[in-house]
N, C-alpha and C positions, 0 to 999 in steps of 0.2 A: 764366306757366304755374304752376299750383298743384302743390305736391309732395304726392303721396298715398302712404301706406304701402300695400304690396300687400295683397291680399285677406285678410281675417280670417275672415269668415263669408260665403262667396261666394254660395251659393244657398239652402240650407235655412236661412233667416235667422231663423226664429222662435226667440226666446230668445237671440239673439246680442247683446243690448245695443244701444247706439247711440241709444236713445230716452229713457232715464231722465236727464232734465236737472234740475240743481239750480237754485235760485232765481238765483244769480249768473250762471249760464250762460244762463238765459232772458233776464235783463235785458241782457246784453251780447252776445247772439247775433248772429253774422254769418250770416244765413239763406242767403245765396248759397253761402258756404263749407260750411255744413252740408249743403246740397243736393248740392254737389259731392262731399263725402265719402261721403254715402249712395249716390249714384249710382255712384261709383267702387268701392264694395263690393258693388254689385248689389242694393241694397235696392229694393223696390217702392215705388210712390207712397204706399202705406199707412203708410210710415215717418213721413211728415209728420203723419199723424193721431196717431201715437204721441207725437211731439214736441209737437204742439198740446195734447194732453191733459195732458202733463207740465207745460207752461208755463201752462196755463189756471189752475192752482192759485195762480199768482202774478200773475194778471191780465195775462199777456203773450200776445199773439196773434202767430203767425208771419207773416212776409212771404211770402205764397204765391208771388207772381211771382218774387221773388228766389230763393226755395228751388227752384222748378221749373226756373228758368234754370240754376242751379248744378247741379242734378241731371242735366239734359240734357248738360251739359259732362262731368260725372263718368261718365255712361254711355258717352260716347265713349272714355273710358279703359278702362272695364270691358269693353266689348263688342268689344275687339280679338280677332282669331282666336287669338293666342298665349294670351290669358287664357282664352278658351273651351276651348282644349285643356287648360290647367292645371286648370280647374274640373272638366272631365270626368274627368281623370286622378285627381282627388281623390275621385271618387265622388259628386259633387253633380249633381243633375239641373237642367236649365234651367227657369226659372220664367217665361219670356216677358218679361223686363225690357227687352230691347234694342229700339231703334226699327227700323222696317221696313227702312231702308237698310243697317243694320249686321247685322241678324239672320241672313241666309243664311250669311255667312262665319263668324259666331260659332257657329251651330248645327252647321255642317259640321265645324269644328274641335273643338267639344264632343263630337260623335259619335266623332271619332277618339280623343280623350282618354278618353272613357268606354269605348271598346273596349279600350284598354290596361288600364284599371282592372278591367274584368270578367275579363280574362285573368290579371291578377295575383291577383285574389281566388280564381279557380278554382285556380290553381297553389298558393296558400297553403292553401286548404281541403284539397286532396288531400295536401299535405305534412303538415298536422295529423293527418289520418286515418292517414297512413303512420307517423308518429311514435308515435301512440297504439297502433297495431297492433303495432309493434315492441316497445314497452314491455310490452304485454300478453303478447306471445310470451315475453319474458324472464321475466315473472312466472309464466307457465304452466310454463316449463322448470324453474324452481326448485320449484314445487309438485309437479310430476310426479316430480322426483328425490326429494323429501321423502316422498311417498306410496309410491314404489317401495321406498325404504329401510325405511319403516315396515312394509310388507307382508312384505318379506323377513326383517326382523329385528324382529318384534313385541316390545314390552315386556311384562313380566309383568302390567301393569295392563290391557292391551288384551284385550278379550273377542273371541270369534268374531264377534259382531255388529259390533264395531269394525273388525275386519279386513275383513269383507264390505263394510262401508260404504266403506272405503278403496279396495277393488277397484272398486266401482261408480263412485266419484268418479274413479279413475284412468282408467277407460274413457271417461268423459264428457269429462274434461280432455284426454285424448289426441285425441279426435275434434275438440274445439274447436281444438286446436293445429294439427291437419292442415288444417282449414278456414281457420284464420287464416293459415297459411303460404301457402296458395293466394291468399288475399286480398292478402297483402303483395306477392306477385309481380305481381299485376295492378295494384296501387296504384303499384308502382315503374315499371311500364310507363306508366301513366296520368300519373304525375308527370313523367316524362321527356318525354312528348309535350306536356304542358301547359307545361313549361319551355321547350321548343323553340319552341312556338307564341308564347309570351310574348316571348322574345328576338327572334324573327324580326319580330314585329309592332313591337316597340320600335325595332328598327333601321330599319324603314321610316319610323316616325314621327319619328325623330331628324333625318332630313334635311329634314322639313317644318317642324318646330317646334324649331329650335335656340334654346337660351337659356332 
């Protein structure tokens, strides 16, 4: 049994390396092992084309049969349900690499994992909006206090037009803060709901995909 390092670039594999082979590597290539490594990382068969082009520069042609035999073995490692779940949970989409007899279980597990990913992203996005809104609310509070003080105690340099502009700005910022506070309350509710949904879903998946 070959030992394979876990997924590095599991599904969206464009630009993930693995094909740029140097001359020495081409000359001494074990094509079955390379096929296994590519299959175990979820590379499609086009990865052999990448390797072939890299080695063609040195006059080396790949052993197609050995490579594909190794790739089939590697896909057996890659297309396990546990790996499908991990792939989905990391936000990668399935690219159709698995053979027909392994695909249904892999896809079902991938769907479960992707469901967790989507819930986590939703929770995180709401959290970011909530944090931004809270920060903005603090900024408004400071600016409102500053304007209120300036209006109540204008400096000698301030003209009547300056004071009037401060009054208008104060009204606008006050309205913004009122609306922002309403938004914050709703975001807090949405975040709590998203967090509960995420935790509940994760607890369900934990029993199915331990490890």
